[in-house]
C-alpha positions in Angstrom: -10.1 -11.1 1.5 -7.1 -8.7 1.7 -3.7 -10.5 1.9 -2.1 -9.1 5.1 0.7 -11.2 6.6 1.8 -10.5 10.2 5.5 -10.4 11.0 7.6 -9.6 14.1 8.1 -6.0 12.8 4.6 -5.3 11.4 2.8 -6.6 8.4 3.4 -7.4 4.7 0.7 -6.0 2.5 0.2 -6.9 -1.2 -0.9 -4.0 -3.4 -1.8 -3.3 -7.0 -1.0 0.2 -8.3 -2.7 2.2 -11.0 -0.4 5.1 -12.0 -1.7 8.0 -14.1 -5.1 8.1 -12.4 -7.1 11.3 -12.1 -6.6 11.5 -8.3 -4.7 9.7 -5.6 -7.0 7.3 -3.8 -7.4 3.8 -2.4 -9.7 2.0 -4.7 -10.3 -1.1 -2.6 -9.6 -4.8 -2.6 -8.5 -6.3 -5.9 -7.9 -10.1 -5.9 -6.5 -10.2 -2.4 -4.4 -7.1 -2.9 -5.1 -3.5 -2.0 -5.6 -1.4 -5.1 -4.2 2.1 -5.1 -4.5 4.8 -7.8 -2.0 7.6 -8.0 -1.8 10.6 -10.4 1.9 10.4 -11.3 3.5 8.2 -14.0 5.7 5.3 -13.1 9.0 7.0 -13.9 12.1 7.4 -11.7 10.2 6.1 -8.6 7.6 8.9 -8.6 4.6 6.4 -8.5 6.3 4.4 -5.7 6.8 7.6 -3.7 3.1 8.6 -4.3 1.9 5.1 -3.2 4.0 5.3 0.0 2.8 8.8 0.8 -0.9 7.9 0.2 -0.6 4.8 2.5 1.3 6.7 5.2 -1.3 9.4 5.3 -4.2 6.9 5.3 -2.6 4.7 8.0 -1.4 7.7 10.1 2.2 6.6 10.1 5.5 7.9 8.8 6.6 7.2 5.2 9.8 5.7 6.6 7.7 2.9 8.2 6.7 1.6 4.7 9.2 -0.4 2.6 8.8 -1.9 -0.8 10.1 -5.5 -0.5 9.2 -6.7 -4.0 7.7 -5.3 -7.2 9.5 -2.0 -7.3 9.1 -1.9 -11.1 5.8 -3.7 -11.3 2.2 -2.7 -10.7 2.0 -5.6 -8.1 4.1 -4.9 -5.1 4.6 -6.2 -1.6 5.1 -3.7 1.2 6.5 -4.1 4.7 4.6 -1.8 7.0 6.3 -1.5 10.4 4.4 -1.1 13.7 0.9 -2.2 12.6 -1.1 -5.4 12.9 -3.4 -6.9 10.3 -6.3 -5.7 12.4 -4.9 -2.2 12.4 -4.6 -2.2 8.6 -8.1 -3.5 8.0 -9.5 -1.0 10.6 -7.7 2.0 9.2 -8.6 1.1 5.6 -12.2 0.4 6.7 -12.1 -3.2 5.3 -13.9 -6.2 6.6 -11.9 -9.2 8.0 
């Protein structure tokens, strides 16, 4: 099950990134985390920007509503996503509870 933690401001979402993929896409659940593949390499924050943009487009929110709270230099990250509930996240990602 996807690890989505509700907070007063939104949710904390755990993700696993796969930089250098052939296309930007949401792969699915991976050990309780959401796995995302992005085409760019993890240099100078480019992969983090691509992850944020992919999620913002998928969740229909602004990029500024997504903040990396841990794992900035790691494949495993925790994101604060403002203004959404765990149910919103699962629904917009088409994931089961």
